C-alpha positions in Angstrom: 92.6 98.0 105.6 95.1 95.1 106.4 93.1 92.5 104.5 92.6 94.8 101.6 96.4 95.4 101.5 96.9 91.6 101.6 94.4 91.1 98.7 96.3 93.7 96.6 99.7 92.2 97.5 98.6 88.7 96.6 97.0 89.9 93.4 100.2 91.8 92.6 102.3 88.7 93.2 100.2 86.5 90.9 100.0 89.2 88.3 103.8 89.5 88.2 104.8 85.8 88.6 102.0 84.0 86.9 100.7 86.7 84.6 97.3 85.4 85.6 95.0 86.3 88.5 93.3 83.2 90.1 89.5 83.3 90.3 89.8 82.0 93.9 91.4 85.3 94.9 88.4 87.2 93.8 85.9 84.8 95.2 87.5 84.5 98.6 88.3 88.2 99.1 85.1 89.4 97.4 83.0 87.3 99.6 84.8 88.4 102.7 84.6 92.1 101.8 80.9 91.8 100.9 80.0 90.0 104.2 82.2 92.2 106.4 80.7 95.4 105.0 77.3 94.4 106.3 78.6 93.5 109.8 80.9 96.5 110.1 78.4 98.8 108.2 81.3 100.1 106.3 79.6 100.8 103.0 76.0 100.7 102.1 74.9 98.4 99.2 74.6 101.4 96.8 78.1 102.5 97.4 79.4 99.0 97.1 77.7 98.6 93.7 78.9 101.9 92.4 82.4 101.1 93.5 82.2 97.8 91.7 80.9 99.5 88.6 84.4 100.9 88.1 85.6 97.4 87.6 82.7 96.6 85.3 83.8 99.5 83.1 87.3 98.1 83.1 85.9 94.7 82.1 84.0 96.3 79.2 87.1 98.2 78.1 89.1 94.9 78.3 86.5 93.2 76.1 86.4 96.1 73.6 90.2 96.2 73.3 90.7 92.4 73.2 92.2 92.5 76.7 94.5 95.5 76.4 93.3 95.7 80.0 93.1 92.1 81.3 89.9 90.7 82.7 91.6 89.8 85.9 92.3 93.5 86.5 88.7 94.3 85.9 87.5 91.6 88.3 90.1 92.8 90.8 88.7 96.3 90.7 85.2 95.0 91.0 86.2 93.4 94.3 88.2 96.5 95.4 85.2 98.7 94.6 83.1 96.7 97.1 85.3 97.7 100.0 86.4 101.2 98.8 83.2 102.6 97.4 83.0 104.7 94.2 85.1 107.8 94.9 88.0 106.0 96.6 88.0 103.3 93.9 88.2 106.0 91.2 91.1 107.7 93.0 93.0 104.4 93.4 92.4 103.3 89.8 93.4 106.7 88.5 96.6 106.7 90.5 97.4 103.2 89.4 97.0 104.2 85.8 99.3 107.1 86.3 101.9 104.9 88.0 101.6 102.2 85.3 101.9 104.8 82.6 105.1 106.2 84.1 106.4 102.7 84.3 105.4 101.9 80.8 107.2 105.0 79.5 110.3 104.0 81.4 110.1 100.6 79.8 109.7 102.0 76.3 112.3 104.8 76.5 115.0 103.5 78.9 114.7 99.7 78.6 113.7 99.8 74.9 110.8 97.3 75.4 108.3 96.9 72.7 104.8 98.3 72.6 103.4 94.8 72.7 105.0 93.9 76.1 102.4 93.7 78.8 102.6 95.4 82.2 100.9 93.8 85.2 98.4 96.2 86.7 97.8 94.8 90.1 101.1 95.9 91.6 100.1 99.5 90.7 96.8 99.1 92.4 98.7 98.0 95.5 101.0 101.0 95.3 98.1 103.3 94.6 96.3 102.0 97.7 99.4 102.6 99.8 99.6 106.1 98.3 95.9 106.7 99.1 96.5 105.6 102.7 99.4 108.1 103.1 97.5 111.0 101.5 
């Protein structure tokens, strides 16, 4: 859990500060999660693939919408899905969308931001993971 939290924290940091998620982040943590799942027998291969499929769907949505959802977010969820499995990944991503939607409405209504301003998604994945741990 701790390494997963670190992954989401680092991703959130880069998403906010750089507005770009480094590929090294996905490679390093993805490799670690993939290998550690086999040694700890945490998830079977089918569950890892189904969890990663959630990220693949986000990548396809990103492609179809010309990156309304960034590719980094999709790759990030691919890696998250490896460690969480399908049902937990769906829960975390759904909660992250709800939280980012609330934040987006706050930006539009209260701060009078434009519709074209982007919102980093990784911090909401981090918050959603924390929420999932609490619940």
